[in-house]
C-alpha positions in Angstrom: -31.8 -12.8 35.3 -35.2 -12.1 33.7 -34.4 -13.2 30.3 -33.7 -16.9 31.5 -37.4 -17.0 32.7 -38.8 -16.1 30.2 -36.9 -18.0 27.0 -38.5 -21.0 28.4 -41.7 -19.5 29.1 -41.9 -18.4 24.6 -40.6 -21.9 24.5 -43.0 -23.7 25.9 -45.9 -21.9 24.4 -45.1 -22.1 21.1 -44.7 -26.1 22.2 -47.8 -25.9 23.4 -49.3 -23.8 20.1 -47.3 -26.3 18.1 -49.4 -28.7 19.5 -52.5 -27.3 19.1 -51.9 -26.5 16.0 -51.8 -30.3 14.9 -54.4 -30.8 17.0 -57.0 -28.9 15.0 -55.6 -29.6 11.7 -56.7 -33.6 12.7 -60.1 -32.3 13.9 -60.4 -30.5 10.2 -59.5 -33.3 8.5 -62.3 -35.3 10.4 -65.1 -33.0 9.7 -63.9 -33.2 6.3 -64.4 -36.6 5.6 -67.8 -36.8 8.0 -69.1 -34.0 5.6 -67.6 -35.5 2.3 -69.2 -39.2 3.5 -73.0 -36.9 4.2 -72.4 -35.1 0.2 -71.8 -38.4 -1.1 -74.8 -40.2 1.1 -77.3 -36.6 0.2 -76.6 -37.8 -3.5 -77.0 -40.7 -3.2 -80.8 -40.3 -1.8 -81.2 -37.6 -5.0 -80.4 -40.2 -7.0 -83.2 -42.9 -5.2 -86.0 -40.0 -5.4 -85.2 -39.1 -9.2 -85.3 -42.8 -9.8 -88.6 -43.5 -7.5 -90.3 -40.5 -8.9 -89.9 -41.1 -12.1 -91.0 -45.4 -11.8 -94.5 -43.5 -10.4 -95.0 -41.6 -13.5 -95.2 -44.6 -15.2 -97.3 -46.1 -12.6 -99.6 -43.4 -13.2 -100.1 -41.3 -16.0 -102.3 -38.4 -14.0 -98.8 -37.2 -12.4 -97.3 -36.3 -15.3 
């Protein structure tokens, strides 16, 4: 009789674990997306600062 009680419990646990795995995957995808956007913004800012530095050096030769 214990076997009948145990099997559905293990099945239920496996289903819950599968659901958790799916949600975790979605969250990790979202985190990866935000990280990629942030990296793109950082690279854009870096290019902007590089251009600003070039312009400042052109305007103020003493900065060389």
